[in-house]
ROLUMKE-979087 format. One record per residue (C-alpha): x, y, z. Coordinates in steps of 0.5 Angstrom, whole numbers, plus 500, padded with zeros to 3 digits. Example, Ala and Ser with C-alpha at 12.3 -4.5 7.8 and 13.67 -1.06 7.14 Angstrom:
2
525491516 527498514 
This chain:
175
523427585 525434587 526435594 528440598 535439602 535438609 536445613 539446620 533445625 535447633 530445639 532447646 538443647 540440640 542443634 540439627 545440622 545437614 549432614 557433610 562429608 567432613 562430619 565423618 572424622 567426628 562421627 566415626 568417635 560417636 559411632 564407634 562402640 561395639 554396644 551401638 549396634 547391638 538393636 541395629 546390626 552391623 558394627 563400627 565404621 571406619 573413617 573411610 567408610 563414613 566419608 564414602 557413605 556420607 558422600 551418597 548420604 549428603 546428595 540429598 537424592 537417591 540416585 535414581 531421584 525417586 526418593 529425597 534422602 535428608 540426613 542431620 547431625 545431632 549436636 548437644 549445643 551446651 558442648 556443640 559435640 557430635 551426639 547422633 545423627 538422625 535421617 529421613 527417605 521421603 517419597 511420594 504417597 498416595 496422599 502427599 509424601 511419606 517419609 521413612 525416619 531413623 534415629 541414632 544417638 551414641 552410647 555416651 550420650 543415650 538416656 537423655 532424650 536426645 533422640 525424642 528431641 532430633 526425631 521430633 524436630 526431624 518430624 516437624 521439619 518435615 510437616 511443614 513440608 506436607 509429609 503426610 506419613 512416616 514409618 520407621 523399622 524397629 527391631 522387637 527387642 530395642 525397647 528404647 527406640 520403640 519408647 520413641 517411637 511412641 512419643 513421636 505418635 508411630 504405632 506398631 503394625 503387623 509388618 515385619 521387614 528383615 526382622 524389624 516391625 514397621 511402626 507407621 503414623 498418618 498424622 502425628 501429636 507432639 505429646 
């Protein structure tokens, strides 16, 4: 699948910067709090783990070429500080393209609307490139991510994948 690479995106308070390996040194601190993994599982990554992951993710496509991988570092513009990331895995669907989306904002920057603002900017970027369906996997006890999904126009389904509820939208609104 030949999918466009992520490009920089700017909102009122944030800059979404396409992921590169060098971001690992900065993001290791942003992703260091154990509290960040309460709803997602896992543990804080080491610098070498992030570098390996970012080398893979920044390729822009899955190794088999059947999915586009889009990843952005989210920066708070006023301080130019990395506060988290957003990502989308784009695949072909019956009526165009569909994207599995996710967002993570570091513990110190949560509660300020950054996740909603960044995820909305990513969704608009995807819509401009003909993505017609969205999905997100959210653990049932993650009320904050459920609110973000709702703000993006996604709706909870009865689907469960690895303990996470699947939220979907065939179209979304800029609420």
